[in-house]
C-alpha positions in Angstrom: 155.5 148.8 129.8 157.4 148.5 132.9 158.8 152.0 134.5 161.6 151.6 137.0 164.6 153.3 137.7 165.9 149.8 139.7 167.7 148.2 136.4 168.0 144.7 138.7 164.6 145.0 139.3 163.6 145.8 135.8 165.4 142.9 134.0 163.9 140.4 136.4 160.5 142.0 135.6 161.3 141.5 132.1 162.2 137.9 132.6 159.1 137.3 134.9 156.9 138.7 131.8 158.6 137.1 129.2 157.8 133.7 131.1 154.0 134.4 131.2 154.0 135.4 127.2 154.5 139.2 127.7 156.8 141.4 125.5 157.1 144.0 128.2 159.2 147.5 127.3 161.3 148.3 129.9 162.1 151.8 130.5 164.3 153.1 133.2 164.0 156.5 132.3 160.9 158.0 133.4 160.7 161.1 130.7 161.3 158.7 128.0 158.5 156.4 129.3 156.0 159.5 129.3 157.2 160.5 125.8 156.5 156.4 124.5 153.0 156.9 126.2 152.2 160.0 124.4 153.1 158.6 121.2 152.6 155.1 121.4 150.8 154.1 124.2 151.2 150.6 125.9 148.5 148.1 127.2 149.6 148.3 130.2 151.9 150.0 132.8 153.6 148.4 135.7 155.2 151.6 137.5 157.2 151.9 140.3 156.3 154.3 143.2 159.8 155.4 144.2 161.7 156.9 141.7 163.7 159.8 140.5 163.5 162.9 139.3 159.9 162.2 139.3 158.4 159.7 141.4 155.3 156.9 140.3 152.7 159.4 141.9 154.1 162.1 139.7 154.3 160.3 136.4 150.7 158.6 136.8 149.3 162.3 137.5 151.6 163.3 134.1 149.9 160.1 132.6 146.4 161.0 133.3 146.3 164.6 133.2 148.6 165.8 130.9 148.7 163.0 128.6 145.1 162.9 129.2 145.3 159.2 129.2 142.6 158.0 131.8 141.9 154.7 130.1 145.8 153.4 130.4 145.8 150.3 132.9 148.4 151.5 135.4 149.7 148.7 137.9 151.7 150.3 141.1 154.5 148.0 141.8 156.3 149.0 145.0 158.0 147.6 148.3 155.9 150.7 150.1 153.3 149.3 152.1 150.0 150.4 153.3 149.1 152.1 149.9 146.0 149.9 149.3 144.0 152.5 151.2 145.4 155.3 149.5 144.4 153.9 145.9 140.7 153.1 146.8 140.4 156.5 147.6 141.8 157.7 144.0 138.8 155.9 142.8 140.3 154.7 139.6 138.9 151.7 138.0 142.1 151.6 135.9 144.6 151.6 139.1 146.3 148.4 140.8 148.7 147.7 142.9 151.3 144.8 143.5 153.3 144.7 146.3 157.5 143.8 146.0 158.5 140.9 145.9 155.9 139.6 143.5 155.3 135.8 142.5 154.8 134.6 139.3 151.3 134.1 139.7 150.2 137.2 141.3 151.7 139.2 138.5 150.0 137.0 135.8 146.4 137.4 137.9 147.2 141.0 138.4 147.9 141.5 134.8 145.1 139.3 133.5 142.3 141.3 136.0 143.3 144.4 133.5 143.7 142.9 130.0 141.4 140.0 130.5 142.8 136.4 130.1 144.8 135.3 127.3 
């Protein structure tokens, strides 16, 4: 699942993910994405940080605490620099980081590190 309120980025991520063999669910609406995670959790979430009406950190908190889904791998996908230290301090082994723009190889390697090689 890709959660991003920027439609062009969402579409590009869909193309990239299909190119490396995945069938992404593209979610421009954070509330719909949260509802889907509760009823039919994906294998992994690529999550933008800077979104509205709730940001990626708030979304992550809702997934981890409200949904009680601590096993769901989440890769934060953001143009905001310097987040690696914050992620490390969170001690969440199911949390990763990709900085925009991302190459196809980076994307594939990051996903495979969470899901295993295909």
